[in-house]
C-alpha positions as CSV (number, residue, x, y, z in Angstrom):
1,M,0.0,0.0,0.0
2,S,1.5,3.3,-1.0
3,D,-0.6,5.5,1.3
4,A,-0.6,3.0,4.1
5,L,-0.5,3.6,7.8
6,E,0.8,0.8,10.0
7,F,0.6,0.5,13.8
8,E,0.6,-2.2,16.4
9,N,-2.6,-2.8,18.5
10,H,-2.7,-5.2,21.5
11,R,-6.0,-6.8,20.3
12,F,-5.4,-7.0,16.5
13,G,-1.6,-7.1,16.3
14,R,0.0,-5.2,13.3
15,V,-2.7,-3.1,11.6
16,Q,-2.1,-1.8,8.1
17,V,-4.8,0.5,6.7
18,K,-4.9,3.0,3.8
19,E,-4.9,6.6,4.9
20,S,-8.0,7.1,2.8
21,E,-9.9,4.5,4.8
22,L,-9.3,6.3,8.2
23,L,-12.2,8.0,9.9
24,Q,-11.2,11.5,11.0
25,F,-12.6,13.4,13.9
26,P,-11.7,16.9,15.1
27,G,-11.3,15.5,18.6
28,L,-13.5,13.4,21.0
29,P,-14.5,14.7,24.4
30,G,-11.8,13.5,26.9
31,F,-9.5,12.4,24.1
32,P,-8.2,15.6,22.5
33,D,-5.3,14.0,20.7
34,A,-7.3,11.1,19.1
35,H,-8.2,12.1,15.6
36,R,-7.7,9.1,13.2
37,F,-9.6,5.9,13.6
38,V,-10.3,2.6,11.8
39,V,-13.2,0.3,12.3
40,M,-12.1,-3.3,13.0
41,E,-14.4,-6.3,13.0
42,H,-14.7,-8.0,16.3
43,D,-16.1,-11.3,14.9
44,R,-18.2,-11.9,11.8
45,Q,-21.1,-13.2,13.9
46,S,-20.9,-10.3,16.4
47,P,-23.0,-7.2,16.1
48,F,-20.1,-5.3,17.6
49,A,-16.9,-3.8,16.1
50,W,-14.0,-1.7,17.4
51,L,-13.2,1.9,16.6
52,V,-9.4,1.7,17.0
53,C,-7.4,4.9,17.2
54,A,-4.5,5.1,14.9
55,D,-3.0,8.0,16.9
56,D,-3.1,6.0,20.1
57,P,-3.4,2.3,19.3
58,D,-4.1,1.4,22.9
59,L,-7.4,3.4,22.6
60,A,-10.4,1.6,21.2
61,F,-14.1,1.9,21.6
62,A,-16.7,-0.9,21.2
63,I,-19.3,0.2,18.6
64,T,-22.5,-1.2,17.1
65,D,-25.4,-0.3,14.9
66,P,-28.0,1.0,17.4
67,F,-30.9,0.1,15.0
68,R,-30.1,-3.6,15.5
69,F,-31.1,-3.3,19.2
70,F,-33.5,-0.4,19.0
71,P,-35.3,-0.3,15.6
72,D,-37.1,3.0,16.5
73,Y,-33.9,4.7,17.7
74,Q,-34.1,8.5,16.9
75,P,-31.2,10.4,18.5
76,P,-31.9,14.1,19.0
77,L,-29.9,16.2,16.5
């Protein structure tokens, strides 16, 4: 990969991802230096995935599609 970013994560080992595939945030509350993330599958059968920080590979959040659990979910915008 020519535009690849590579980092080591304790859960997934060596992660290699294209820069264009990273999700970018201006900063998350409580994590001002965490800007670039990649979604990693937990297990093909699991409704959960991991949002792993490329800036701090020890930082990861469990994520899911809320509509899978709450079909009428309507977050206030």
